[in-house]
ZAMARGU-4260 file (C-alpha; in steps of 0.2 Angstrom, whole numbers, plus 5000, padded with zeros to 4 digits):
<rodrens>
0) 5634/5994/5661 | 5638/5990/5641 | 5649/5998/5630 | 5639/6003/5615 | 5649/5998/5599
5) 5648/6013/5591 | 5659/6021/5605 | 5672/6008/5602 | 5673/6009/5581 | 5675/6029/5584
10) 5689/6029/5595 | 5697/6015/5581 | 5692/6024/5566 | 5704/6038/5576 | 5719/6026/5577
15) 5718/6017/5561 | 5729/6025/5551 | 5743/6026/5566 | 5737/6005/5567 | 5741/5999/5549
20) 5758/6009/5548 | 5763/5999/5563 | 5755/5982/5556 | 5763/5984/5537 | 5782/5986/5547
25) 5780/5973/5561 | 5768/5958/5546 | 5785/5965/5530 | 5797/5953/5543 | 5783/5941/5549
30) 5780/5927/5537 | 5766/5920/5544 | 5757/5937/5551 | 5741/5933/5544 | 5740/5912/5554
35) 5747/5921/5569 | 5733/5935/5568 | 5720/5922/5567 | 5727/5911/5582 | 5728/5928/5593
40) 5709/5930/5587 | 5707/5912/5595 | 5715/5914/5612 | 5707/5918/5627 | 5709/5919/5643
45) 5697/5917/5656 | 5693/5933/5670 | 5690/5924/5687 | 5673/5931/5699 | 5687/5936/5711
50) 5699/5948/5703 | 5686/5963/5700 | 5684/5969/5717 | 5702/5978/5725 | 5712/5963/5732
55) 5718/5964/5748 | 5734/5960/5760 | 5734/5950/5774 | 5736/5969/5785 | 5722/5981/5776
60) 5711/5980/5759 | 5709/5997/5749 | 5694/5997/5742 | 5690/6006/5726 | 5674/6014/5719
65) 5663/6008/5707 | 5667/5989/5714 | 5651/5972/5708 | 5640/5973/5723 | 5635/5954/5714
70) 5637/5941/5704 | 5628/5948/5689 | 5639/5964/5692 | 5654/5956/5690 | 5650/5948/5674
75) 5645/5964/5668 | 5662/5970/5672 | 5670/5953/5664 | 5659/5959/5648 | 5667/5978/5649
80) 5683/5970/5647 | 5677/5958/5633 | 5668/5970/5623 | 5686/5981/5625 | 5699/5967/5619
85) 5688/5953/5612 | 5698/5942/5621 | 5692/5935/5637 | 5674/5927/5634 | 5672/5917/5649
90) 5672/5920/5669 | 5676/5908/5683 | 5666/5909/5700 | 5672/5905/5716 | 5662/5897/5728
95) 5654/5903/5740 | 5657/5919/5735 | 5648/5919/5722 | 5634/5907/5722 | 5625/5906/5706
100) 5607/5908/5719 | 5596/5907/5699 | 5611/5897/5689 | 5598/5901/5673 | 5597/5921/5673
105) 5618/5920/5680 | 5618/5908/5662 | 5610/5920/5651 | 5616/5936/5658 | 5632/5929/5654
110) 5629/5925/5632 | 5618/5943/5630 | 5638/5946/5637 | 5647/5934/5623 | 5653/5924/5638
115) 5652/5907/5647 | 5658/5900/5665 | 5677/5894/5663 | 5681/5881/5678 | 5672/5883/5697
120) 5682/5885/5711 | 5680/5877/5727 | 5684/5886/5745 | 5691/5876/5760 | 5703/5887/5766
125) 5690/5901/5775 | 5678/5896/5787 | 5662/5903/5781 | 5650/5910/5794 | 5634/5896/5794
130) 5648/5882/5794 | 5649/5868/5807 | 5668/5861/5807 | 5680/5872/5806 | 5694/5869/5796
135) 5708/5879/5805 | 5720/5864/5807 | 5715/5857/5786 | 5701/5852/5775 | 5703/5835/5765
140) 5720/5830/5772 | 5711/5831/5792 | 5713/5822/5805 | 5693/5820/5811 | 5685/5812/5796
145) 5671/5823/5799 | 5676/5837/5791 | 5686/5829/5777 | 5667/5823/5776 | 5661/5840/5776
150) 5673/5848/5761 | 5673/5836/5750 | 5653/5838/5750 | 5661/5858/5747 | 5665/5851/5732
155) 5654/5842/5726 | 5641/5857/5729 | 5654/5865/5718 | 5652/5854/5705 | 5632/5854/5704
160) 5634/5875/5701 | 5645/5871/5688 | 5636/5859/5680 | 5620/5871/5679 | 5632/5884/5673
165) 5638/5873/5657 | 5656/5871/5665 | 5668/5858/5663 | 5680/5858/5677 | 5683/5859/5696
170) 5698/5871/5700 | 5706/5861/5718 | 5717/5875/5730 | 5722/5868/5747 | 5727/5880/5761
175) 5733/5863/5769 | 5748/5860/5779 | 5758/5862/5793 | 5765/5879/5804 | 5777/5870/5818
180) 5787/5854/5814 | 5777/5836/5822 | 5761/5844/5819 | 5757/5831/5809 | 5760/5818/5802
185) 5764/5818/5781 | 5761/5802/5775 | 5746/5803/5781 | 5742/5819/5779 | 5743/5814/5759
190) 5734/5800/5761 | 5719/5805/5768 | 5720/5821/5753 | 5722/5806/5739 | 5707/5795/5749
195) 5695/5815/5749 | 5702/5819/5732 | 5695/5800/5727 | 5678/5804/5733 | 5677/5820/5724
200) 5685/5814/5707 | 5670/5798/5708 | 5655/5814/5709 | 5663/5822/5694 | 5652/5821/5676
205) 5659/5809/5663 | 5665/5827/5652 | 5673/5835/5666 | 5692/5839/5673 | 5699/5841/5691
210) 5715/5852/5691 | 5725/5850/5709 | 5733/5868/5711 | 5750/5865/5720 | 5758/5877/5731
215) 5776/5878/5743 | 5769/5889/5757 | 5758/5902/5763 | 5745/5902/5773 | 5757/5885/5779
220) 5774/5890/5782 | 5781/5874/5787 | 5773/5862/5775 | 5758/5860/5762 | 5751/5843/5762
225) 5751/5847/5740 | 5767/5859/5741 | 5774/5858/5722 | 5772/5850/5706 | 5777/5835/5709
230) 5764/5831/5725 | 5749/5835/5713 | 5754/5828/5697 | 5756/5810/5712 | 5742/5813/5716
235) 5734/5819/5696 | 5740/5804/5692 | 5732/5792/5704 | 5715/5797/5701 | 5715/5793/5682
240) 5716/5806/5664 | 5700/5813/5671 | 5712/5822/5684 | 5726/5837/5679 | 5738/5847/5687
245) 5734/5867/5689 | 5749/5877/5687 | 5747/5895/5696 | 5766/5906/5690 | 5766/5912/5708
250) 5767/5897/5718 | 5783/5890/5714 | 5799/5897/5725 | 5810/5907/5719 | 5820/5902/5703
255) 5808/5889/5700 | 5812/5884/5681 | 5792/5883/5677 | 5794/5882/5660 | 5804/5866/5660
260) 5790/5860/5674 | 5776/5867/5659 | 5785/5854/5646 | 5785/5838/5658 | 5767/5839/5663
265) 5760/5843/5645 | 5771/5828/5640 | 5762/5816/5650 | 5745/5824/5647 | 5744/5830/5664
270) 5742/5849/5662 | 5727/5855/5664 | 5729/5875/5661 | 5739/5890/5671 | 5733/5902/5682
275) 5742/5917/5675 | 5748/5931/5689 | 5768/5938/5692 | 5780/5937/5708 | 5795/5944/5712
280) 5796/5939/5733 | 5781/5924/5731 | 5767/5921/5730 | 5762/5941/5724 | 5747/5941/5713
285) 5755/5954/5702 | 5748/5961/5685 | 5754/5947/5670 | 5769/5955/5664 | 5776/5965/5677
290) 5790/5959/5682 | 5797/5946/5672 | 5787/5944/5654 | 5805/5937/5647 | 5799/5921/5661
295) 5781/5921/5653 | 5787/5921/5634 | 5800/5906/5639 | 5786/5899/5645 | 5774/5898/5629
300) 5788/5894/5623 | 5787/5875/5630 | 5766/5880/5628 | 5768/5883/5608 | 5780/5868/5606
305) 5776/5857/5618 | 5758/5857/5611 | 5761/5856/5594 | 5769/5841/5599 | 5753/5832/5603
310) 5744/5841/5589 | 5731/5852/5602 | 5724/5865/5597 | 5733/5880/5608 | 5715/5890/5613
315) 5705/5876/5619 | 5714/5861/5624 | 5719/5870/5640 | 5713/5881/5653 | 5719/5899/5651
320) 5717/5909/5667 | 5722/5924/5676 | 5722/5925/5696 | 5729/5942/5702 | 5726/5955/5715
325) 5728/5972/5713 | 5728/5982/5729 | 5733/6000/5720 | 5727/5997/5702 | 5707/5999/5695
330) 5704/5979/5694 | 5700/5980/5673 | 5713/5990/5668 | 5724/5977/5680 | 5715/5963/5670
335) 5717/5971/5653 | 5734/5974/5655 | 5736/5956/5663 | 5725/5945/5647 | 5736/5959/5635
340) 5751/5954/5644 | 5749/5936/5640 | 5744/5935/5622 | 5763/5946/5619 | 5770/5932/5624
345) 5758/5918/5614 | 5763/5928/5599 | 5781/5927/5601 | 5782/5912/5606 | 5772/5906/5588
350) 5787/5919/5579 | 5801/5907/5589 | 5808/5896/5574 | 5806/5878/5580 | 5816/5874/5565
355) 5833/5881/5567 | 5831/5881/5586 | 5831/5862/5581 | 5848/5861/5572 | 5855/5875/5585
360) 5854/5859/5601 | 5857/5847/5591 | 5874/5856/5588 | 5876/5861/5603 | 5875/5879/5596
365) 5871/5888/5613 | 5875/5904/5605 | 5863/5900/5591 | 5849/5894/5602 | 5849/5909/5614
370) 5847/5921/5598 | 5834/5914/5590 | 5823/5912/5605 | 5828/5932/5609 | 5825/5936/5590
375) 5806/5930/5595 | 5808/5940/5610 | 5813/5955/5605 | 5800/5958/5592 | 5785/5972/5593
380) 5770/5961/5593 | 5758/5974/5598 | 5751/5980/5582 | 5745/5961/5579 | 5735/5960/5593
385) 5729/5976/5589 | 5723/5967/5572 | 5717/5953/5579 | 5706/5964/5593 | 5700/5976/5577
390) 5695/5960/5563 | 5684/5954/5579 | 5676/5970/5583 | 5687/5979/5603 | 5697/5993/5603
395) 5712/5995/5597 | 5718/6003/5614 | 5710/5991/5626 | 5714/6003/5645 | 5716/6021/5634
400) 5697/6016/5626 | 5695/6010/5644 | 5698/6028/5651 | 5691/6039/5637 | 5675/6031/5642
405) 5676/6036/5656 | 5667/6018/5662 | 5675/6017/5679 | 5668/6036/5682 | 5650/6028/5676
410) 5652/6013/5686 | 5655/6022/5705 | 5641/6034/5699 | 5627/6015/5694 | 5637/6009/5711
415) 5643/6020/5721 | 5660/6025/5729 | 5661/6014/5744 | 5657/5998/5739 | 5665/5982/5745
420) 5666/5967/5732 | 5667/5950/5738 | 5683/5938/5740 | 5700/5941/5746
</rodrens>
C-alpha cells in the first residue's frame, strides 16, 4: 500500500502550531539550528528486508498479521516507512531470503517509492533446501575446500544480484567458529577465511566494497573465527582498500567501549558502517536506543568528530542500516522508533561544542568535559527532527500517524492475518 500525501498533510496541519512552539523554544538556544536541520534532512538509514516481518527467537516466532509475503511487499513496507519519516530511502536485501527474480521490475518498484538498494547481504550461516554441501561446521573457514568454494560462489552470486539492483557493497557475516576446544585449528581457520574472502574480493566490481562483520559468540560459543573488530580489521587490511569493517552494535561483549572502536576504525579509514540495534545482554537485536541511548550518543559523537576530521560527508560516506528483531512489536512501528533514535543521537552529537571540549581535554578538565557532552545529550532535539521531516514532506509524528491511518489494519485486510515473512 501507499500513503496518500494529503493524509499526511492533513494530520501535520492539526499539529503544526504546537510543533512551531516547540521548534522556536529549542532553536532559540541553538546557534546553528538551521544547519542541523539540513543535515538531519540529508541523513537516511537503510531498512533491512528481513526486518519487515515479526522477528523470532531460538525458541519460537509469533508472527503478526499483514506481514509481507514477497520482496515486492517488503519494498512497499519500506516505502510506507519512508513516506512517514523521509529518512529511510533505501533497502538492504539478504540473499537467498529475498532473491530479486526480476531485477528490473524490482528496481522500478523501489524507484516509484523513492527508494534505492543499499548493501546486499550473503547467507552462509544456514543451509538452504537446494544446496549440495552443509555449513554445519562453517563456510569460508571450513576444512573442506569444496564447502569453502560453495560459500565463495554464493557470495559472488550475491554480488551479481546487487549489481543488477544498483547496490555498491557486499556485507559478509559468518557464524563460522567452534563450540568446543580442539574442534578446529584457529590459525588454519583464519587463513582459510582470508583465502576465501580474497576470492570474493577479487570478484568485486571496481566501485564496490566488501564489509566484514564480526561477532564474539553465537551460534558458536567457544570461538568465532571473526570474533572482534581487530580480527575484522586484520582481514580488511590484508584484502585491500575495497574491504572495511562493519560494526553491529549488538556484536560485542558487555562493557565493550564501542565508541573507541569506532574512533580508531575511522582514523584508519576502515569503518564501513553500522548495523544499528540495542542490547541488554548480547546480540538481542532490540529497538535502537531502547536500552542505552547515552552510549548511542557517545558513538555518534565520535562519528561526527572523526568524519569531520577526514572531511567526510555524514550522510553518505559510510553505511547506515538497522539490524533488529521485533518479536513482540509491530515491525514498522519498531523501525520507525529505531530511525528516530538514531537521528536523535546524531542531532545531539552535532550540538557538541567541540572547541570547548578540546580545551577541557587539553587542560585535563574532566568535569567540564562531562558537562559539555551531557549538555548536548540532554537537549531535546525532537522538534529539529520533526522540522526536517516536515520540510521533506514527511509526518510530524511517524508512529502516531501510522496508527491514525490504520496502516497495520489495512495491511491485514490486504494480506491476511496468517502471513509469515522470510527471514529470521
